[in-house]
C-alpha positions in Angstrom: 111.3 70.0 141.1 112.5 66.4 141.3 110.1 63.5 142.0 111.3 62.0 145.4 108.9 59.1 145.3 109.9 55.6 146.2 110.7 53.2 143.4 107.4 51.3 143.7 105.2 54.4 143.5 105.5 54.9 139.8 106.1 52.6 136.9 108.0 55.5 135.0 111.7 55.5 136.0 111.9 59.3 135.3 109.3 59.9 138.1 111.5 58.2 140.8 114.5 59.6 142.5 116.9 57.0 141.1 118.1 59.0 137.9 118.7 62.1 140.0 120.7 60.9 143.0 124.2 59.8 143.7 124.3 56.7 145.9 126.2 56.6 149.2 129.1 54.4 147.9 129.8 56.7 144.8 129.5 59.7 147.1 132.0 58.3 149.6 134.4 57.5 146.8 134.1 60.8 145.1 134.4 62.9 148.3 137.2 61.0 149.9 139.8 62.7 152.0 142.8 61.3 150.1 143.9 61.5 146.5 143.7 57.7 145.9 141.7 54.8 147.3 143.3 52.1 145.2 144.1 48.9 147.3 141.9 50.1 150.2 138.6 48.8 151.6 135.2 50.3 152.0 132.5 49.6 154.6 128.9 49.6 153.3 125.4 49.2 154.9 124.2 46.8 152.2 125.6 44.8 149.2 126.6 47.2 146.4 124.4 47.3 143.3 125.8 47.3 139.8 126.4 51.2 139.6 128.1 51.1 143.1 130.2 48.0 142.0 131.4 49.8 138.8 132.7 52.8 140.9 134.3 50.5 143.4 136.1 48.6 140.6 137.1 51.7 138.8 138.5 53.3 142.0 140.7 50.3 142.6 139.2 49.3 146.0 140.1 45.7 146.7 137.8 44.8 149.6 134.1 45.4 150.5 132.9 44.9 154.0 129.0 44.7 154.2 127.3 45.2 157.5 125.1 42.4 158.5 123.9 39.7 156.1 122.7 39.7 152.4 119.0 40.7 152.5 118.5 41.5 148.8 119.6 38.3 147.2 116.7 38.5 144.7 117.4 42.1 143.5 118.7 42.0 139.9 120.9 45.1 140.5 122.5 43.4 143.4 123.1 40.3 141.5 124.8 42.2 138.7 127.0 44.1 141.4 127.9 40.5 142.8 129.0 39.4 139.3 131.0 42.6 138.6 132.9 42.5 142.0 133.6 38.8 141.6 134.9 39.2 138.1 137.0 42.0 139.1 138.6 40.1 142.1 137.2 42.4 144.7 136.9 40.6 148.0 133.6 40.9 149.7 132.9 39.8 153.3 130.1 40.3 155.7 130.5 41.7 159.2 128.0 41.0 162.0 128.9 43.4 164.9 129.4 41.7 168.3 128.0 44.8 170.0 124.9 47.0 169.1 126.6 50.4 169.5 129.8 52.2 170.2 130.4 55.8 170.9 133.4 57.3 169.3 134.7 60.8 170.3 136.4 62.4 167.3 137.1 65.7 169.1 138.7 64.6 172.3 142.0 62.8 172.7 141.9 59.1 173.9 144.0 59.0 177.1 145.9 55.9 178.1 143.7 53.5 180.0 144.8 53.5 183.7 143.1 52.9 186.9 144.1 53.2 190.5 142.0 50.9 192.6 143.6 52.1 195.9 142.0 55.5 195.5 138.3 54.3 195.7 136.9 54.1 199.3 133.2 55.0 199.7 130.0 53.5 197.9 129.6 56.7 195.9 133.2 56.6 194.8 132.6 52.9 193.9 129.8 53.9 191.6 131.9 56.6 190.1 134.7 54.2 189.6 132.4 51.8 187.8 131.3 54.6 185.5 134.9 55.6 184.7 136.0 52.0 184.1 133.0 51.5 181.8 134.1 54.6 179.9 137.6 53.5 179.7 136.6 50.0 178.6 134.5 51.6 175.8 137.5 53.9 174.8 139.8 50.8 174.7 137.3 48.9 172.6 136.8 51.8 170.2 140.5 52.2 170.0 141.1 48.4 169.2 138.2 48.4 166.7 139.5 51.4 164.8 143.1 49.9 164.8 142.0 46.5 163.7 139.3 47.4 161.1 140.6 50.7 159.8 144.3 50.7 160.7 143.6 54.0 162.4 145.5 54.6 165.7 143.3 57.0 167.6 146.0 57.7 170.2 148.1 59.4 167.6 145.5 62.1 167.2 146.6 65.2 169.2 145.7 68.9 169.4 141.9 68.7 169.2 141.8 66.2 166.2 144.9 67.4 164.3 147.5 64.9 163.4 150.4 65.0 160.9 149.4 61.5 159.9 145.6 61.6 159.5 143.3 64.3 158.0 140.8 65.2 160.6 137.1 66.1 160.2 138.1 69.7 161.1 140.6 69.7 158.3 138.2 68.3 155.9 135.5 70.9 156.6 
């Protein structure tokens, strides 16, 4: 029933998807797992447009972290968002990841990182050791990233994702 055409397919705004959708930033703020987001930060894929900026400001978010670089500098809605966030004193910074991907396991628990090099003897065990060490390094990197960027200590999550401190995905669903 709704016209899900791209913006450029039609000159009539009512025949685009824009008046009928809720953007990702607004959706994230409205469907949060906490009563209040005032003073927090939000991570976004692209610079917030004016509608997203208004929701960010009204919710009290103080910091916006944008993935990558500013690609839409000429977009008038992005320019308006930039003006609004600046006038409201919301800090915006760009983040370029140092790695291309990272696997996070939200179901299992992150065990302490330990290796026992004396227990490896054969070539096959050496390959298995490398595989385990790589997985442990990835876990450690994920742990440090979550702690640094989101102030989330994954080692505190126990009992298949349940924690007295954090709301898990299972609790949210």
